[in-house]
BANU-594308 format. One line per 3 residues: number of its first residue (from 1); their letters; for each residue x, y, z of N, C-alpha, C. Coordinates in Angstrom, 1 decimal, always signed. Layout:
NUM	A	X,Y,Z,X,Y,Z,X,Y,Z; ...
END
This chain:
1	XXX	+0.8,-1.2,+0.0,+0.0,+0.0,+0.0,+0.9,+1.3,+0.0; +2.0,+1.2,+0.7,+2.9,+2.4,+0.7,+3.3,+2.8,-0.6; +3.6,+1.8,-1.5,+4.1,+2.2,-2.9,+2.9,+2.8,-3.7
4	XXX	+1.7,+2.5,-3.4,+0.5,+3.1,-4.1,+0.4,+4.6,-3.7; +0.6,+4.9,-2.4,+0.5,+6.3,-1.9,+1.7,+7.0,-2.5; +2.8,+6.4,-2.6,+4.0,+7.0,-3.2,+3.7,+7.4,-4.7
7	XXX	+3.0,+6.6,-5.4,+2.7,+6.9,-6.8,+1.8,+8.2,-6.9; +0.8,+8.3,-6.0,+0.0,+9.5,-6.0,+0.9,+10.7,-5.6; +1.7,+10.6,-4.6,+2.6,+11.7,-4.2,+3.5,+12.1,-5.4
10	XXX	+4.0,+11.1,-6.1,+4.9,+11.3,-7.2,+4.2,+12.1,-8.3; +3.0,+11.7,-8.6,+2.2,+12.4,-9.6,+1.9,+13.8,-9.2; +1.6,+14.0,-7.9,+1.3,+15.4,-7.4,+2.5,+16.3,-7.5
13	XXX	+3.7,+15.7,-7.2,+5.0,+16.4,-7.3,+5.2,+16.8,-8.8; +4.8,+15.9,-9.7,+5.0,+16.2,-11.1,+4.0,+17.3,-11.5; +2.8,+17.4,-10.9,+1.9,+18.5,-11.2,+2.6,+19.8,-10.8
16	XXX	+3.2,+19.8,-9.6,+3.8,+21.1,-9.1,+4.9,+21.5,-10.0; +5.7,+20.5,-10.5,+6.8,+20.8,-11.4,+6.3,+21.4,-12.7; +5.2,+20.8,-13.3,+4.6,+21.4,-14.5,+4.1,+22.8,-14.3
19	XXX	+3.4,+23.0,-13.1,+2.9,+24.3,-12.8,+4.0,+25.3,-12.7; +5.1,+25.0,-12.2,+6.3,+25.9,-12.0,+6.8,+26.3,-13.4; +6.8,+25.3,-14.3,+7.3,+25.6,-15.7,+6.4,+26.4,-16.5
22	XXX	+5.1,+26.1,-16.4,+4.1,+26.7,-17.3,+3.2,+27.7,-16.7; +3.1,+27.8,-15.4,+2.2,+28.7,-14.7,+0.7,+28.3,-14.9; +0.5,+27.1,-15.4,-0.9,+26.5,-15.6,-1.1,+25.5,-14.5
25	XXX	-2.2,+25.6,-13.7,-2.4,+24.6,-12.7,-2.7,+23.2,-13.2; -2.2,+22.2,-12.6,-2.5,+20.8,-13.0,-3.1,+20.0,-11.8; -3.8,+19.0,-12.1,-4.4,+18.1,-11.2,-4.1,+16.7,-11.5
28	XXX	-4.2,+15.8,-10.5,-4.1,+14.3,-10.8,-5.6,+13.8,-10.9; -5.9,+13.2,-12.1,-7.2,+12.7,-12.4,-7.2,+11.2,-12.2; -8.2,+10.6,-11.5,-8.4,+9.2,-11.4,-9.3,+8.7,-12.5
31	XXX	-8.8,+7.8,-13.4,-9.6,+7.3,-14.5,-10.8,+6.6,-13.9; -10.6,+5.7,-13.0,-11.7,+5.1,-12.2,-11.9,+5.9,-11.0; -13.1,+6.5,-10.8,-13.3,+7.5,-9.7,-13.0,+6.8,-8.3
34	XXX	-12.3,+7.6,-7.5,-12.0,+7.2,-6.1,-13.3,+6.8,-5.3; -14.3,+7.5,-5.6,-15.6,+7.3,-4.9,-16.3,+6.1,-5.3; -15.8,+5.4,-6.4,-16.5,+4.2,-7.0,-15.5,+3.1,-6.9
37	XXX	-14.9,+2.9,-5.8,-13.9,+1.8,-5.6,-14.4,+0.4,-5.9; -15.7,+0.2,-5.7,-16.3,-1.1,-5.9,-16.3,-1.6,-7.3; -16.1,-0.7,-8.3,-16.1,-1.1,-9.7,-14.7,-1.2,-10.2
40	XXX	-13.7,-1.2,-9.4,-12.3,-1.3,-9.8,-11.7,-2.5,-9.0; -12.3,-3.7,-9.1,-11.9,-4.8,-8.3,-10.5,-5.3,-8.6; -9.9,-5.7,-7.5,-8.5,-6.3,-7.6,-7.4,-5.3,-7.9
43	XXX	-7.7,-4.0,-7.9,-6.7,-3.0,-8.2,-6.8,-1.9,-7.1; -5.7,-1.3,-6.9,-5.7,-0.1,-5.9,-6.0,+1.1,-6.8; -6.9,+2.0,-6.2,-7.4,+3.1,-7.0,-6.3,+4.1,-7.3
46	XXX	-5.1,+4.1,-6.5,-4.0,+5.0,-6.8,-2.9,+4.4,-7.6; -3.1,+3.3,-8.3,-2.1,+2.7,-9.1,-1.9,+3.6,-10.3; -0.7,+3.6,-10.8,-0.3,+4.5,-11.9,-1.2,+4.4,-13.1
49	XXX	-1.6,+3.2,-13.4,-2.4,+3.1,-14.6,-3.8,+3.7,-14.4; -4.2,+4.1,-13.2,-5.5,+4.7,-13.0,-5.3,+6.2,-12.8; -4.1,+6.8,-12.9,-3.8,+8.2,-12.6,-3.4,+8.9,-13.9
52	XXX	-3.8,+10.1,-14.1,-3.5,+10.9,-15.2,-3.3,+12.3,-14.8; -2.3,+13.0,-15.3,-2.1,+14.4,-15.0,-2.8,+15.2,-16.1; -3.6,+16.2,-15.6,-4.4,+17.0,-16.5,-4.3,+18.4,-16.1
55	XXX	-4.5,+19.3,-17.0,-4.7,+20.7,-16.7,-5.9,+20.9,-15.8; -5.8,+21.7,-14.7,-6.8,+21.8,-13.7,-8.2,+22.2,-14.3; -8.1,+23.2,-15.3,-9.4,+23.6,-15.9,-10.1,+22.5,-16.6
58	XXX	-9.3,+21.7,-17.4,-9.9,+20.6,-18.1,-10.5,+19.5,-17.1; -9.7,+19.3,-16.0,-10.2,+18.3,-15.0,-11.5,+18.8,-14.4; -11.5,+20.0,-14.0,-12.8,+20.5,-13.4,-13.9,+20.5,-14.4
61	XXX	-13.7,+20.9,-15.6,-14.7,+20.8,-16.6,-15.2,+19.4,-16.8; -14.3,+18.5,-16.9,-14.7,+17.1,-17.1,-15.7,+16.6,-15.9; -15.3,+17.0,-14.7,-16.2,+16.6,-13.6,-17.5,+17.4,-13.5
64	XXX	-17.5,+18.6,-14.0,-18.7,+19.3,-14.0,-19.7,+18.6,-14.9; -19.2,+18.0,-16.0,-20.1,+17.3,-16.9,-20.5,+15.9,-16.5; -19.5,+15.1,-16.1,-19.7,+13.7,-15.8,-19.6,+13.3,-14.4
67	XXX	-19.3,+14.2,-13.5,-19.3,+13.9,-12.0,-18.3,+12.7,-11.8; -18.8,+11.7,-11.2,-18.0,+10.5,-11.0,-18.5,+9.3,-11.7; -19.1,+9.5,-12.9,-19.7,+8.4,-13.7,-18.7,+7.4,-14.1
70	XXX	-19.1,+6.3,-14.4,-18.3,+5.2,-15.0,-18.4,+5.3,-16.5; -17.5,+4.6,-17.2,-17.4,+4.8,-18.7,-18.8,+4.5,-19.4; -19.5,+3.5,-19.0,-20.8,+3.2,-19.6,-21.8,+4.3,-19.4
73	XXX	-21.7,+4.9,-18.2,-22.6,+6.0,-17.8,-22.3,+7.2,-18.6; -21.0,+7.5,-18.8,-20.5,+8.6,-19.6,-21.0,+8.4,-21.0; -20.8,+7.2,-21.6,-21.2,+7.0,-23.0,-22.7,+7.2,-23.1
76	XXX	-23.5,+6.8,-22.2,-25.0,+7.0,-22.3,-25.3,+8.5,-22.2; -24.6,+9.2,-21.3,-24.9,+10.7,-21.1,-24.5,+11.4,-22.4; -23.3,+11.1,-23.0,-22.9,+11.7,-24.2,-23.9,+11.4,-25.4
79	XXX	-24.3,+10.2,-25.5,-25.2,+9.8,-26.5,-26.5,+10.4,-26.4; -27.1,+10.5,-25.2,-28.4,+11.0,-24.9,-28.5,+12.5,-25.1; -27.4,+13.2,-24.7,-27.5,+14.6,-24.5,-26.7,+15.4,-25.5
82	XXX	-25.6,+14.9,-26.0,-24.6,+15.7,-26.7,-24.4,+15.3,-28.2; -24.7,+14.1,-28.6,-24.4,+13.6,-29.9,-25.7,+13.7,-30.8; -25.5,+13.8,-32.1,-26.7,+13.7,-32.9,-27.5,+12.5,-32.6
85	XXX	-28.8,+12.6,-32.8,-29.7,+11.5,-32.3,-29.5,+10.1,-33.0; -28.9,+10.2,-34.2,-28.6,+8.9,-34.9,-27.2,+8.3,-34.6; -26.5,+8.9,-33.7,-25.2,+8.4,-33.3,-25.3,+7.9,-31.9
88	XXX	-24.4,+6.9,-31.5,-24.4,+6.4,-30.2,-23.0,+6.1,-29.8; -22.6,+6.6,-28.7,-21.3,+6.4,-28.1,-21.2,+5.1,-27.3; -20.3,+4.2,-27.6,-20.2,+2.9,-26.9,-18.9,+2.9,-26.1
91	X	-19.0,+2.4,-24.8,-17.8,+2.2,-24.0,-17.6,+0.7,-23.7
END
């Protein structure tokens, strides 16, 4: 477990480095939401494969639209509300 926490710390350190270089704020995004741990069986939520560094504005915008939805829920939302009616997004 300690190495998993280290991964998150390392990613956050990388965010601070990028911010210092570019003056753009960055966040660590969890591909599988931390609040939905039950749908990520057998894996730790802070594993590197689940973490992504994103510009903070894009990260906040993403969550404003999809909250903590899962991929299938996001696909349904995009299909129902944002795509032309004869298109369907599949996850």
